[in-house]
C-alpha positions as a printed Julia matrix, in Angstrom:
295×3 Matrix{Float64}:
 55.9    1.99  -26.74
 59.19   4.05  -26.96
 58.73   6.39  -24.4
 57.34  10.4   -24.77
 59.7   12.67  -25.09
 61.93  14.3   -22.21
 63.05  11.35  -20.37
 66.61   9.14  -20.81
 65.59   6.87  -23.66
 64.2    9.99  -25.78
 66.61  12.48  -27.79
 65.55  15.27  -29.58
 68.52  17.91  -31.89
 68.75  19.64  -34.9
 70.83  17.98  -38.03
 70.38  18.61  -42.06
 68.29  21.52  -41.64
 65.08  19.77  -39.59
 64.35  18.58  -36.37
 65.25  15.13  -35.1
 63.8   13.0   -32.35
 64.4    9.48  -31.18
 62.85   6.93  -28.87
 64.43   3.79  -27.4
 62.22   1.59  -25.11
 66.2    1.39  -23.4
 67.78   4.33  -21.86
 69.72   5.85  -25.14
 73.57   6.02  -24.18
 75.89   9.0   -24.96
 78.39   6.75  -26.53
 75.73   5.44  -29.25
 74.13   9.17  -29.6
 77.71  10.33  -30.68
 78.22   7.55  -33.07
 74.36   8.79  -34.57
 75.69  12.24  -34.43
 79.08  11.21  -36.12
 76.9    9.12  -38.91
 74.57  12.02  -39.89
 77.71  14.19  -40.17
 79.45  11.97  -42.47
 76.24  11.39  -44.49
 75.86  15.37  -44.82
 79.61  15.78  -45.4
 79.23  13.71  -48.55
 75.53  14.2   -50.01
 74.65  17.94  -49.29
 74.68  20.69  -51.84
 75.08  23.25  -49.67
 77.84  22.22  -48.41
 80.97  23.99  -49.9
 82.87  20.68  -48.51
 80.98  18.31  -49.44
 81.54  15.7   -51.87
 78.56  16.53  -54.14
 79.98  19.83  -54.32
 82.95  18.56  -55.25
 81.05  16.68  -57.79
 79.62  19.56  -59.12
 82.85  21.67  -59.89
 85.23  18.95  -61.61
 84.59  16.01  -63.63
 85.74  12.31  -62.85
 85.67   9.84  -60.91
 84.61   9.29  -56.68
 84.59   6.78  -54.76
 81.31   6.67  -52.94
 79.9    5.5   -49.32
 78.57   2.1   -49.21
 74.86   3.56  -49.18
 75.3    5.07  -53.12
 74.65   1.67  -53.92
 71.14   1.24  -52.67
 70.32   5.15  -53.18
 70.97   4.59  -56.61
 69.6    1.33  -57.58
 65.97   3.34  -56.51
 66.86   6.47  -57.64
 67.42   4.42  -61.11
 63.98   2.68  -60.07
 62.01   5.98  -59.82
 63.57   7.46  -62.71
 62.4    4.34  -64.81
 58.86   4.27  -63.91
 58.37   7.87  -64.05
 60.67   7.98  -67.28
 62.71  10.81  -66.05
 60.46  12.84  -64.28
 61.77  11.87  -61.13
 65.84  12.39  -60.8
 68.36  13.16  -58.59
 69.73  15.62  -61.52
 67.48  18.5   -60.79
 70.14  20.21  -58.47
 71.29  23.32  -60.96
 67.27  23.61  -61.66
 66.81  23.99  -58.11
 69.66  26.65  -57.47
 68.17  28.0   -60.76
 64.85  28.33  -58.98
 66.76  29.83  -55.77
 67.11  26.88  -53.86
 71.03  27.31  -53.86
 73.42  27.46  -51.57
 72.91  30.63  -49.87
 69.16  30.29  -49.53
 68.9   33.34  -51.91
 64.87  32.63  -53.01
 65.39  34.45  -56.07
 64.99  32.65  -58.94
 67.69  33.42  -61.87
 66.08  34.91  -65.01
 65.41  33.08  -68.28
 64.42  29.43  -69.07
 64.68  26.41  -66.64
 68.33  24.98  -67.09
 67.81  21.86  -69.31
 68.13  18.72  -66.58
 69.97  16.0   -68.04
 69.19  12.62  -68.95
 70.84   9.88  -66.65
 73.46   7.92  -68.71
 74.47  11.57  -70.1
 75.36  12.46  -66.94
 77.15  10.09  -64.71
 77.53   6.69  -64.53
 78.07   4.19  -61.34
 79.6    1.09  -60.48
 81.75  -1.11  -58.2
 81.14   2.13  -55.76
 82.52   4.51  -58.22
 80.91   7.34  -59.27
 81.65   8.48  -63.07
 80.97  12.28  -64.35
 82.1   13.13  -67.74
 81.37  16.76  -66.81
 80.07  18.08  -63.64
 77.32  17.33  -62.4
 75.37  19.09  -59.07
 72.66  16.01  -57.74
 70.2   16.61  -54.91
 68.67  13.33  -53.42
 66.31  15.59  -51.75
 63.77  13.31  -52.23
 65.28  10.2   -51.02
 68.06  10.82  -49.05
 66.65  12.25  -45.7
 65.06   8.52  -45.66
 68.03   6.8   -46.01
 69.6    8.36  -43.37
 66.72   7.42  -41.05
 66.85   3.86  -42.41
 70.64   4.43  -41.37
 70.25   5.71  -38.0
 67.79   2.75  -36.85
 69.87   0.11  -38.18
 72.65   1.52  -36.23
 70.54   1.6   -32.96
 69.17  -2.15  -34.15
 72.67  -2.75  -33.85
 73.69  -1.68  -30.55
 70.8   -3.17  -28.89
 67.81  -0.84  -29.48
 65.28  -3.22  -30.8
 62.54  -0.88  -30.08
 62.73   2.56  -31.05
 61.13   5.42  -33.56
 63.61   7.6   -35.41
 61.81  10.41  -36.26
 63.13  12.76  -38.55
 60.3   15.43  -39.09
 58.16  14.07  -41.5
 59.91  10.63  -42.91
 60.25   8.4   -39.62
 60.74   4.95  -39.27
 59.71   2.13  -36.45
 60.96  -1.11  -34.98
 58.72  -2.86  -31.99
 57.39  -5.94  -31.3
 55.37  -8.36  -34.09
 51.57  -6.49  -33.86
 52.76  -3.67  -32.44
 50.89  -0.66  -34.08
 51.77   3.86  -33.41
 49.49   5.81  -34.51
 50.44   8.82  -36.22
 49.01  11.8   -37.45
 49.12  13.37  -41.3
 49.35  16.95  -40.76
 46.9   19.01  -42.99
 49.36  20.83  -45.06
 46.67  23.77  -45.04
 46.58  23.81  -41.44
 49.85  22.67  -39.52
 47.42  22.84  -35.98
 45.37  20.25  -37.73
 45.44  16.51  -39.26
 43.71  15.41  -42.39
 43.95  11.68  -41.26
 45.91   8.86  -38.99
 48.33   6.33  -40.0
 49.28   3.26  -38.18
 52.63   2.44  -38.34
 53.85  -1.23  -37.59
 57.87  -1.74  -37.69
 58.3   -0.17  -41.07
 58.78   3.95  -42.07
 56.43   6.74  -42.85
 57.46   8.93  -45.32
 55.24  12.75  -45.83
 56.12  15.25  -48.34
 54.58  18.43  -49.87
 54.77  21.55  -51.64
 53.56  24.32  -48.93
 56.51  24.94  -46.34
 59.18  25.44  -48.82
 57.49  28.05  -50.95
 58.7   31.17  -51.75
 56.74  32.69  -54.6
 53.58  32.55  -55.99
 54.42  29.02  -57.92
 57.75  27.85  -56.84
 58.74  25.62  -54.57
 61.5   22.75  -54.33
 59.94  19.95  -56.02
 60.45  20.08  -59.88
 59.47  17.75  -62.96
 62.69  16.03  -63.91
 60.93  16.46  -67.7
 60.22  20.3   -67.52
 62.65  21.67  -64.77
 59.1   23.68  -63.01
 57.84  22.89  -60.15
 55.01  20.66  -59.31
 51.02  21.3   -59.88
 48.02  19.38  -58.32
 48.91  17.97  -55.09
 49.59  19.7   -52.25
 51.1   16.9   -49.91
 51.28  12.7   -49.85
 51.9   10.39  -47.59
 53.83   6.8   -47.66
 54.12   3.75  -45.67
 56.49   1.34  -46.81
 59.13  -1.36  -45.62
 61.79   1.5   -45.2
 62.65   5.03  -44.77
 63.92   5.4   -47.91
 61.66   4.1   -49.89
 58.33   6.2   -48.32
 60.05   9.3   -48.95
 61.11   8.85  -52.18
 57.31   7.49  -53.3
 55.98  10.29  -51.18
 58.06  12.89  -53.2
 57.0   11.02  -56.35
 53.53  11.54  -55.52
 53.72  14.58  -55.41
 54.49  14.31  -59.86
 52.49  11.32  -60.42
 49.67   9.46  -59.47
 50.69   6.15  -57.62
 49.57   3.5   -59.81
 52.97   2.39  -61.19
 54.75   2.91  -58.14
 52.16   0.76  -56.38
 52.53  -2.02  -59.0
 56.28  -1.85  -58.23
 56.65  -1.27  -54.21
 54.64  -2.65  -51.58
 53.37   0.75  -50.25
 50.3    2.79  -48.96
 49.21   5.83  -49.71
 47.79   9.06  -49.02
 47.62  12.21  -51.3
 45.7   15.41  -50.69
 45.04  17.64  -53.98
 45.07  21.38  -53.91
 41.44  21.43  -53.93
 41.51  19.91  -50.78
 40.2   16.37  -51.92
 41.83  13.52  -50.48
 42.48  10.17  -51.98
 44.14   7.02  -50.45
 45.62   3.68  -51.55
 42.95   0.39  -50.82
 43.54  -1.51  -47.91
 45.07   1.8   -46.3
 45.94   0.99  -42.32
 44.65   4.19  -40.76
 41.62   7.14  -40.9
 40.72   9.61  -43.11
 38.76  12.77  -41.43
 36.51  13.43  -43.78
């Protein structure tokens, strides 16, 4: 098992607005940690809609063609899958609608008056081919549903390439683990109504756990950061969700999707285990969920 916190093989830090922890079975070299910091900053410099100097902010200001880094291919392929499965309810095109609700670059948390902005369809907003994004009009992308999970995957894979093959990368709700075959770690599922309690435990092997919820980024009655891409409005009905998947991008993205839709169509396409908690406190989980739900 990777070590506990506060050891030469554990490193905690803040990045992209959240707390991270890396735990390895072997000591984490300062050079490797510097490489991880550079990887995270480069990702943020491309994808953050909260940075004025990001590539995403450039695309929001000016139409045109934009070369994107290698991770864009799997990211957009996954998003397009979610978009098609959900018939547009899960989309990376909710950025302007989130801004209108007050979840903007300055975190004003002040909703604009009037109706919600129309969320464009994927094919009218942009295309992506051979590493180039083409936007006929300025468009504000938001990859928050799966982006943090993707970054967790990128950090873990970098650590593995640098010789850390028993390692956990945890980014506050989205984690991925690499360890010996058959090794499992028990991870608590935080109760969204009482963070000091857990509603259950998931057992994680060399795979990922993604968690999503609507109770922590809520700034007015019924207003939070997870939007239905068809209505442009915050979702209702599910408070929190957890997904175990082979990688963190899929776990993160489908955990967000389960706040919007029933798990069935995603489980038909992806190898996942899932748990959801509804507004009334009821808990559902997939058949074969590896772990324990406290009743």
